[in-house]
C-alpha positions as CSV (number, residue, x, y, z in Angstrom):
1,X,-21.1,52.1,-35.9
2,X,-23.2,55.1,-37.4
3,X,-24.4,56.9,-35.0
4,X,-28.2,57.6,-33.8
5,X,-28.2,61.0,-35.5
6,X,-27.2,59.7,-39.6
7,X,-29.4,56.4,-39.6
8,X,-32.1,58.6,-41.2
9,X,-30.0,59.6,-43.6
10,X,-27.3,56.4,-44.3
11,X,-31.2,55.0,-44.7
12,X,-31.9,56.9,-47.3
13,X,-29.0,56.4,-49.2
14,X,-29.6,52.7,-49.0
15,X,-32.5,52.5,-50.2
16,X,-31.8,54.7,-53.6
17,X,-28.7,52.9,-54.1
18,X,-31.1,49.5,-54.4
19,X,-33.2,51.4,-56.6
20,X,-30.4,51.8,-58.7
21,X,-28.7,48.4,-58.6
22,X,-32.6,46.9,-59.4
23,X,-32.9,49.2,-62.8
24,X,-29.7,49.9,-64.2
25,X,-27.5,46.9,-65.2
26,X,-24.1,48.9,-66.4
27,X,-24.7,50.7,-62.5
28,X,-25.1,47.3,-60.5
29,X,-21.9,46.3,-62.1
30,X,-20.1,49.7,-61.4
31,X,-21.2,48.9,-58.2
32,X,-20.5,45.9,-57.1
33,X,-17.0,46.3,-58.1
34,X,-16.9,49.5,-56.3
35,X,-17.5,47.4,-52.9
36,X,-14.8,45.0,-53.4
37,X,-11.9,47.4,-53.6
38,X,-13.7,49.4,-50.8
39,X,-14.2,46.1,-48.8
40,X,-10.2,45.5,-50.1
41,X,-9.0,48.5,-48.6
42,X,-10.7,48.1,-45.3
43,X,-9.4,45.5,-44.6
44,X,-6.5,44.2,-43.1
45,X,-3.6,42.9,-44.5
46,X,-3.0,40.1,-42.3
47,X,-6.0,40.0,-40.0
48,X,-8.8,39.3,-42.5
49,X,-11.1,36.5,-42.5
50,X,-8.9,33.8,-42.2
51,X,-7.3,34.9,-39.6
52,X,-10.4,34.2,-37.0
53,X,-11.3,30.9,-39.0
54,X,-13.3,32.0,-42.0
55,X,-13.3,29.1,-44.9
56,X,-10.6,26.7,-42.4
57,X,-10.5,23.2,-41.6
58,X,-11.3,23.5,-38.2
59,X,-8.9,20.5,-37.2
60,X,-5.6,22.0,-39.2
61,X,-3.7,24.7,-38.7
62,X,-1.4,24.1,-41.5
63,X,1.0,25.8,-40.4
64,X,-0.5,28.8,-41.3
65,X,-1.1,31.9,-38.9
66,X,-4.4,32.6,-37.4
67,X,-7.1,30.4,-35.8
68,X,-8.9,27.2,-36.6
69,X,-11.8,28.4,-35.9
70,X,-12.4,31.3,-33.2
71,X,-14.5,32.1,-30.7
72,X,-14.7,32.7,-27.1
73,X,-13.8,29.5,-25.4
74,X,-10.7,29.3,-28.1
75,X,-10.3,33.1,-27.2
76,X,-10.0,32.8,-23.8
77,X,-12.3,35.2,-23.0
78,X,-14.1,34.0,-19.4
79,X,-10.3,33.9,-18.4
80,X,-9.5,37.1,-19.0
81,X,-12.9,38.5,-17.9
82,X,-12.8,35.8,-14.4
83,X,-9.2,38.1,-13.4
84,X,-10.7,41.5,-14.4
85,X,-14.3,40.7,-12.4
86,X,-12.5,39.0,-9.6
87,X,-9.6,41.2,-8.6
88,X,-10.3,45.2,-10.0
89,X,-13.3,46.6,-8.6
90,X,-13.6,48.8,-12.1
91,X,-17.4,49.6,-14.2
92,X,-15.6,51.0,-17.6
93,X,-13.2,48.7,-19.6
94,X,-11.5,48.9,-23.2
95,X,-9.6,46.2,-24.5
96,X,-7.2,47.0,-26.8
97,X,-7.1,44.0,-29.9
98,X,-10.7,43.2,-28.9
99,X,-11.0,40.9,-31.9
100,X,-15.0,40.0,-32.1
101,X,-15.3,41.1,-29.1
102,X,-16.1,37.8,-26.8
103,X,-13.4,39.7,-23.8
104,X,-16.5,42.5,-24.5
105,X,-19.4,40.2,-24.1
106,X,-18.2,38.1,-21.0
107,X,-17.4,41.2,-19.4
108,X,-20.6,42.8,-20.7
109,X,-22.2,39.7,-18.3
110,X,-20.1,40.4,-15.2
111,X,-22.2,43.9,-15.4
112,X,-19.0,46.2,-16.4
113,X,-19.5,48.8,-19.2
114,X,-16.9,47.0,-21.3
115,X,-16.5,48.6,-25.1
116,X,-14.0,47.2,-27.2
117,X,-11.2,48.5,-30.9
118,X,-9.7,46.4,-33.1
119,X,-8.0,47.6,-36.0
120,X,-9.5,44.1,-38.1
121,X,-12.3,45.5,-40.6
122,X,-13.4,42.3,-40.7
123,X,-13.4,41.6,-36.9
124,X,-15.2,44.9,-35.9
125,X,-18.0,44.4,-38.6
126,X,-18.9,40.3,-37.0
127,X,-19.0,40.8,-33.3
128,X,-20.0,38.2,-30.8
129,X,-24.1,39.0,-29.9
130,X,-23.1,40.0,-26.5
131,X,-20.8,42.8,-28.4
132,X,-22.5,44.4,-30.8
133,X,-22.9,48.2,-30.6
134,X,-19.3,47.9,-28.2
135,X,-16.8,47.4,-30.7
136,X,-15.7,49.6,-32.9
137,X,-12.2,49.6,-35.8
138,X,-8.9,51.5,-33.8
139,X,-5.4,51.5,-34.2
140,X,-3.5,51.6,-31.2
141,X,-0.5,53.3,-32.8
142,X,-2.4,55.7,-33.9
143,X,-4.9,57.9,-32.1
144,X,-7.8,56.1,-30.7
145,X,-11.4,57.6,-30.4
146,X,-11.6,58.1,-26.9
147,X,-11.2,60.9,-24.6
148,X,-8.2,61.2,-22.3
149,X,-8.4,59.2,-18.8
150,X,-11.9,57.5,-20.2
151,X,-11.5,54.2,-18.8
152,X,-10.9,52.2,-15.2
153,X,-9.1,49.2,-16.5
154,X,-7.9,48.4,-20.2
155,X,-7.0,45.6,-21.0
156,X,-4.6,44.5,-23.9
157,X,-4.1,40.3,-24.2
158,X,-1.9,39.3,-26.9
159,X,-2.3,42.7,-28.6
160,X,1.0,43.9,-28.7
161,X,3.5,41.8,-29.7
162,X,1.9,42.4,-33.2
163,X,3.5,46.7,-33.2
164,X,7.0,46.4,-34.2
165,X,9.4,47.6,-31.8
166,X,9.8,51.4,-32.9
167,X,6.2,51.8,-32.1
168,X,6.3,50.4,-28.7
169,X,6.7,53.9,-27.2
170,X,3.7,55.5,-28.5
171,X,1.3,52.6,-28.3
172,X,2.0,52.6,-24.7
173,X,1.6,56.7,-25.0
174,X,-1.4,56.1,-26.5
175,X,-2.4,52.8,-23.7
176,X,-1.7,55.4,-21.0
177,X,-4.3,58.6,-21.8
178,X,-6.7,56.7,-22.3
179,X,-6.8,54.9,-19.2
180,X,-7.1,55.8,-15.2
181,X,-6.6,53.4,-13.7
182,X,-5.4,49.4,-14.5
183,X,-3.6,47.8,-17.8
184,X,-3.8,44.4,-17.9
185,X,-1.8,42.6,-20.5
186,X,-0.8,39.6,-21.9
187,X,3.2,39.7,-23.8
188,X,4.4,36.7,-25.4
189,X,8.0,36.8,-23.2
190,X,11.1,35.7,-22.7
191,X,13.1,35.0,-19.7
192,X,13.3,35.1,-16.1
193,X,9.9,37.0,-14.4
194,X,9.8,38.2,-11.2
195,X,5.9,37.7,-10.6
196,X,5.8,33.7,-11.8
197,X,6.6,31.6,-14.8
198,X,9.2,32.8,-16.9
199,X,8.9,32.6,-21.1
200,X,11.0,31.1,-23.3
201,X,12.0,31.1,-27.1
202,X,10.7,28.2,-29.1
203,X,7.9,29.4,-31.5
204,X,8.6,32.4,-30.8
205,X,11.9,33.0,-32.5
206,X,13.8,31.1,-36.2
207,X,13.7,26.6,-34.3
208,X,18.1,27.1,-35.7
209,X,18.3,30.5,-33.4
210,X,16.9,29.2,-30.3
211,X,20.7,28.1,-28.9
212,X,22.3,30.7,-29.8
213,X,19.6,33.1,-28.2
214,X,19.4,30.7,-25.0
215,X,23.2,31.1,-24.8
216,X,23.3,34.9,-24.3
217,X,21.7,33.9,-20.7
218,X,19.1,36.2,-18.4
219,X,20.8,39.4,-18.9
220,X,19.3,39.0,-23.3
221,X,16.7,41.2,-23.5
222,X,16.0,42.2,-27.0
223,X,14.0,42.5,-28.6
224,X,14.6,40.1,-31.1
225,X,15.2,40.9,-35.4
226,X,13.1,40.9,-37.0
227,X,15.1,38.0,-39.4
228,X,15.1,35.7,-36.2
229,X,11.8,35.9,-35.8
230,X,9.9,32.6,-35.9
231,X,7.1,31.4,-39.5
232,X,4.1,30.8,-40.6
233,X,4.3,28.5,-43.2
234,X,4.6,31.7,-46.1
235,X,7.0,32.4,-44.3
236,X,5.6,35.6,-42.5
237,X,6.5,36.3,-38.6
238,X,3.9,33.5,-36.7
239,X,0.1,35.5,-35.8
240,X,1.9,38.6,-37.2
241,X,4.5,38.8,-34.3
242,X,7.1,41.7,-34.5
243,X,7.6,42.4,-31.3
244,X,8.9,39.5,-28.7
245,X,11.6,41.0,-26.1
246,X,11.9,40.2,-22.5
247,X,9.8,40.8,-19.4
248,X,12.5,42.9,-18.2
249,X,12.0,44.4,-21.7
250,X,8.5,46.0,-21.6
251,X,8.3,46.3,-17.9
252,X,10.7,49.6,-18.7
253,X,9.0,50.3,-21.6
254,X,5.4,50.3,-19.2
255,X,7.7,52.8,-17.4
256,X,8.5,55.1,-19.9
257,X,4.6,55.4,-20.2
258,X,4.1,56.6,-16.7
259,X,2.7,52.8,-16.2
260,X,4.5,51.3,-12.4
261,X,4.0,46.9,-12.3
262,X,1.5,45.1,-9.5
263,X,4.1,43.0,-8.4
264,X,1.3,41.4,-5.5
265,X,-1.7,40.6,-7.8
266,X,0.3,39.4,-10.6
267,X,1.2,37.3,-7.9
268,X,-2.0,36.1,-6.7
269,X,-2.9,35.8,-10.4
270,X,-0.3,33.2,-11.4
271,X,-1.8,29.9,-9.7
272,X,-5.0,30.7,-11.2
273,X,-4.7,31.2,-14.0
274,X,-2.1,27.4,-14.0
275,X,-5.5,26.0,-12.6
276,X,-6.9,26.8,-16.2
277,X,-4.3,25.9,-17.6
278,X,-3.7,29.3,-19.1
279,X,0.6,29.5,-18.3
280,X,1.8,28.4,-21.1
281,X,0.0,30.6,-23.3
282,X,-0.4,33.7,-21.1
283,X,2.5,35.7,-20.3
284,X,0.8,38.3,-17.7
285,X,1.4,41.9,-16.6
286,X,-0.5,44.4,-15.0
287,X,0.2,48.1,-14.3
288,X,-1.7,51.0,-12.5
289,X,-0.9,54.9,-13.6
290,X,0.1,57.3,-10.2
291,X,-2.4,57.8,-8.3
292,X,-4.9,55.1,-8.4
293,X,-4.5,51.8,-5.6
294,X,-3.2,48.2,-5.5
295,X,-5.0,46.1,-6.4
296,X,-6.1,44.6,-2.8
297,X,-7.2,40.9,-2.3
298,X,-10.6,39.1,-3.8
299,X,-12.3,41.4,-4.0
300,X,-16.1,38.9,-4.3
301,X,-16.7,35.7,-2.2
302,X,-16.1,32.7,-2.4
303,X,-19.8,32.3,-3.0
304,X,-19.9,34.8,-5.8
305,X,-16.3,33.2,-7.2
306,X,-18.0,29.8,-6.6
307,X,-21.1,30.9,-9.2
308,X,-19.3,32.8,-11.5
309,X,-16.3,29.8,-12.0
310,X,-19.5,27.6,-12.8
311,X,-20.7,30.0,-15.3
312,X,-18.0,30.7,-17.0
313,X,-17.2,27.4,-17.4
314,X,-13.8,27.4,-15.5
315,X,-14.2,25.3,-12.9
316,X,-14.1,22.0,-15.5
317,X,-10.3,23.0,-16.6
318,X,-7.4,22.1,-14.7
319,X,-3.9,22.3,-14.3
320,X,-0.9,20.7,-16.2
321,X,1.0,19.3,-13.8
322,X,4.8,21.1,-15.4
323,X,2.4,24.7,-15.1
324,X,1.8,23.2,-10.9
325,X,6.0,22.4,-11.0
326,X,6.5,26.1,-12.0
327,X,3.7,28.0,-10.7
328,X,5.5,25.9,-7.0
329,X,9.6,27.5,-8.4
330,X,8.4,30.7,-8.6
331,X,6.3,30.6,-5.8
332,X,6.2,28.2,-3.6
333,X,3.8,25.6,-2.3
334,X,1.1,27.5,-0.9
335,X,0.7,29.2,-3.9
336,X,1.1,26.0,-6.2
337,X,-1.4,24.3,-3.5
338,X,-4.0,27.3,-5.1
339,X,-3.0,26.1,-8.9
340,X,-3.8,22.3,-8.2
341,X,-7.3,22.7,-6.5
342,X,-9.9,21.4,-7.2
343,X,-12.6,24.2,-7.9
344,X,-15.9,24.3,-5.4
345,X,-19.3,23.2,-7.2
346,X,-21.8,26.3,-7.5
347,X,-24.7,25.3,-10.1
348,X,-25.3,27.6,-13.0
349,X,-27.5,30.4,-12.6
350,X,-28.2,33.3,-14.4
351,X,-27.0,35.5,-11.1
352,X,-25.5,34.3,-7.5
353,X,-28.5,33.2,-5.1
């Protein structure tokens, strides 16, 4: 968005162009063509309006990448905001790959100074109401528009897999540059995970190649070659996913960028991801930079937790049996009991009493 200093100039230019458009039909046609071409130049070829559900059947993806609809519920923004709020005592956050800013909106409702950036011009031009003025264009493969160490915590949710493997080191270095504390990432991954349920190849690798990769065993780390990535109905990598690799591969790439993986807090979060029905969808990673303390136990009281789970609609979610079983197999029966627990009910309200 333009800064307040240039608003008067922008307004004067806009009024002048409106006058030309009204009074000079030939120039109006030229302006219309120019506007269309500027929009095309700014738009991302993959992550345009259709990716976020515009003009699509809300009940049928038709094998194409993107969403039938994209809203706060389908983006799972409330789950992401809840994880940040419950386990991290942070104030200033950045959501990289924020799309239309639902995570930003949810974090701001939780009294955080949240911002977001996205490579999709369409997304940042159509922000969620609570994110207006707090999202902007930003490309993680280049330099983000923020100074060094500007954020306590950065989220990169279902984002990093959209970057090709050879660009991952630079992208992680940029995450390291802008955070002074933590990174929470969810990245489609395969193979064993020391901190919770592992990943798989299905719907990440072309169907005919899944047996080949499964036969390589747990030591195979990837990334999957481009020609073997799962495809959508147009023959393009599904959802724009370009880097599909193992938990071990991603952990080492983050370590090379100067991050340490936070095992304990991941293990604490996983039963709740299962409880909210997210085990199948989010492969979780939490990292800290040197000097940032290891995230400890809950920062919130049971009453606060019950209040915000109700206000965010998380108290209505339930774990599937196979998700509880996956948590039990990797983290034990105590964690599985948390995953299967029915949340304490609390009345919805603007603030906890």
